[in-house]
Structure formats: structure tokens, C-alpha cells
MARVO-652365 format. One record per residue (C-alpha): residue number from 1; x negated, y negated, z. Coordinates in nm, 4 decimals, padded with zeros to 6 digits. Each point is the difference from the previous one (the first is absolute). Example, Ala and Ser with C-alpha at 12.3 -4.5 7.8 and 13.67 -1.06 7.14 Angstrom:
NODE:seq:px:py:pz
NODE:1:-01.2300:00.4500:00.7800
NODE:2:-00.1370:-00.3440:-00.0660
END
This chain:
NODE:seq:px:py:pz
NODE:1:-06.0009:08.7888:07.8492
NODE:2:-00.3188:00.0316:00.2105
NODE:3:-00.3236:00.1678:-00.0550
NODE:4:-00.2579:00.0980:00.2483
NODE:5:-00.2554:-00.1187:-00.1614
NODE:6:-00.2331:-00.2047:00.2369
NODE:7:-00.2963:-00.1271:-00.2359
NODE:8:-00.0336:-00.3597:-00.1001
NODE:9:00.2474:-00.0633:-00.2885
NODE:10:00.2561:00.2905:00.0554
NODE:11:00.3762:-00.0859:-00.0125
NODE:12:00.1270:00.0478:00.3579
NODE:13:00.3798:-00.0617:-00.0841
NODE:14:00.1492:-00.0867:-00.3166
NODE:15:00.3781:-00.0859:-00.0505
NODE:16:00.1408:-00.0677:-00.3479
NODE:17:00.2083:-00.3323:-00.0374
NODE:18:00.3642:-00.0119:-00.0239
NODE:19:00.0445:-00.1224:-00.3200
NODE:20:00.3322:-00.1572:00.0110
NODE:21:00.2563:-00.0997:-00.2822
NODE:22:00.1160:-00.2630:00.2660
NODE:23:-00.3191:-00.1587:00.0245
NODE:24:-00.1106:00.0204:-00.3351
NODE:25:00.3273:-00.2009:-00.0997
NODE:26:-00.1010:-00.2755:00.2515
NODE:27:-00.3347:-00.0210:-00.1299
NODE:28:00.1472:-00.0413:-00.3553
NODE:29:00.2221:-00.2461:00.1372
NODE:30:-00.2208:-00.2048:00.2036
NODE:31:-00.2562:00.0028:-00.3147
NODE:32:00.2744:-00.1630:-00.1735
NODE:33:00.0347:-00.2403:00.2382
NODE:34:-00.3377:-00.0863:00.0449
NODE:35:-00.0463:-00.0804:-00.3785
NODE:36:00.2898:-00.2204:00.0023
NODE:37:-00.1590:-00.2089:00.3052
NODE:38:-00.3495:00.0025:-00.1759
NODE:39:00.1823:-00.1438:-00.3442
NODE:40:00.1921:-00.2879:00.2429
NODE:41:-00.3206:-00.0714:00.1533
NODE:42:-00.1877:-00.0233:-00.2936
NODE:43:00.2946:-00.2050:-00.1554
NODE:44:-00.0374:-00.2782:00.2564
NODE:45:-00.3988:00.0304:-00.0143
NODE:46:00.0242:-00.1017:-00.3660
NODE:47:00.2871:-00.2620:00.0569
NODE:48:-00.1915:-00.1877:00.2645
NODE:49:00.2363:00.0884:00.2826
NODE:50:-00.3112:-00.0109:00.2306
NODE:51:-00.0405:-00.3727:-00.0590
NODE:52:00.2695:-00.0805:00.2519
NODE:53:00.0530:00.0716:00.3430
NODE:54:00.2935:00.2239:-00.0002
NODE:55:-00.0913:00.1682:-00.3043
NODE:56:-00.3411:00.0985:00.1474
NODE:57:00.1906:00.1269:00.2786
NODE:58:00.2065:00.1654:-00.2408
NODE:59:-00.2918:00.1752:-00.1846
NODE:60:-00.1475:00.1123:00.3396
NODE:61:00.3039:00.1539:00.1225
NODE:62:00.0073:00.1853:-00.3626
NODE:63:-00.3320:00.1287:00.0821
NODE:64:00.0741:00.1117:00.3425
NODE:65:00.2808:00.2206:-00.1347
NODE:66:-00.2196:00.1046:-00.2832
NODE:67:-00.2403:00.1613:00.2556
NODE:68:00.2518:00.1318:00.2382
NODE:69:00.1780:00.1898:-00.2741
NODE:70:-00.3312:00.1406:-00.1274
NODE:71:-00.0840:00.1278:00.3894
NODE:72:00.3292:00.1688:-00.0012
NODE:73:-00.0703:00.1846:-00.3679
NODE:74:-00.3596:00.1201:00.1536
NODE:75:00.1495:00.0776:00.3517
NODE:76:00.2645:00.2290:-00.1939
NODE:77:-00.2117:00.1375:-00.2711
NODE:78:-00.2871:00.0886:00.3019
NODE:79:00.2967:00.1323:00.2251
NODE:80:00.1601:00.2165:-00.2330
NODE:81:-00.2061:00.0823:-00.2888
NODE:82:-00.3794:00.0667:00.1664
NODE:83:-00.0488:00.3173:00.1761
NODE:84:-00.1393:00.0006:00.3473
NODE:85:-00.3344:00.1508:00.0355
NODE:86:-00.2258:00.0144:00.3064
NODE:87:-00.3601:00.0835:-00.0763
NODE:88:-00.2630:00.1421:00.2360
NODE:89:-00.2566:-00.3133:00.0875
NODE:90:-00.3393:00.0125:00.1399
NODE:91:-00.0167:-00.0862:00.3796
NODE:92:-00.2564:-00.2225:00.1452
NODE:93:-00.1625:00.0368:00.3408
NODE:94:00.1301:-00.2637:00.2401
NODE:95:-00.3746:-00.1441:00.0062
NODE:96:00.0109:-00.0621:-00.3528
NODE:97:00.0237:-00.3391:-00.1237
NODE:98:-00.0437:-00.1651:-00.3371
NODE:99:-00.3419:-00.1198:00.0515
NODE:100:-00.1333:00.3153:00.2408
NODE:101:-00.1658:00.3088:-00.1458
NODE:102:-00.0195:00.3202:00.1924
NODE:103:-00.3864:-00.0114:00.0773
NODE:104:00.0464:-00.3520:00.1069
NODE:105:00.2524:00.0413:00.2669
NODE:106:-00.2009:-00.0689:00.2792
NODE:107:-00.1432:-00.2957:-00.1753
NODE:108:-00.3257:-00.0983:-00.1777
NODE:109:-00.3300:-00.1703:00.0710
NODE:110:-00.0087:-00.3610:00.0452
NODE:111:-00.2625:-00.1004:-00.2601
NODE:112:-00.0447:00.3663:-00.2008
NODE:113:00.0287:-00.0894:-00.3599
NODE:114:00.1599:-00.3520:00.0474
NODE:115:00.0431:-00.0416:-00.3642
NODE:116:00.2210:00.3294:-00.0605
NODE:117:00.1780:-00.1117:00.2887
NODE:118:00.0630:-00.3581:-00.1056
NODE:119:00.1052:00.1580:-00.3169
NODE:120:00.2779:00.2243:00.1479
NODE:121:00.1120:-00.3088:00.2091
NODE:122:00.0554:-00.2002:-00.3087
NODE:123:00.1496:00.2795:-00.2076
NODE:124:00.1612:00.2997:00.2271
NODE:125:00.0263:00.2299:-00.2626
NODE:126:-00.3927:00.0048:-00.1096
NODE:127:-00.1084:00.3573:-00.0834
NODE:128:00.3067:00.2035:00.0672
END
């Protein structure tokens, strides 16, 4: 679904999420695996596995598996359950930079109001 509106903030394209049952089941299973690994990591941390070299590597591996599993859960959720929305954004002119204003596109005076220029150089968002 797309709209012909071109004002700032209008929705240009909206595609609803697929919301597949397979993805929901996969997210639930990956969450259960996540909870098991978090429990194993907590158990190992409380029992002092990190005090030996092998135990420290084992805890690091479990922590890596936890974050990889979490990444897969978030990837599946984003891909299957969040809609694809494109919003019209405000275009900037090519000459426009973060520190340049429209009235200053050709430069400013060297020593005109030096204190204000110093404040803008130190804090670029001053008076915006």
C-alpha cells in the first residue's frame, strides 16, 4: 500500500508483517534455549568456574552462545512481525552541512561578532 502524499511524515509505503506460525514457534524455542544457557552461565558463575583457565573459556563460550541466540531471536522478530514502513523525510540541500546555516552559505565576516562565532564553534547546535 502506498500513498501519494509528499509532506514530511506521510507514510509512503506500508507492507504488513507476514506473522508466520513457524517463526513464532522458532522464537519460542530459541527463547527456551536462551533461558537454559543463561541458567547454565549463572550456575557456572556462582560455582566459580571462571577461576580456572578452562572454566573461564567455557563461560566465555556460553556467553557468546547467549548473544548469538538473542541475535537470532531479534532477527526473526524484526523480519516476521514488524511491518515494512517507508516515511517521507525532509531532503537537505547539497551545500547544507551540520554546521552551516542557509544565510551563511557564502561565509561570514572574519571578526564580526567573534564571541558568537566562538560559541557556535564550541557548541554547533547553539540557537537552532
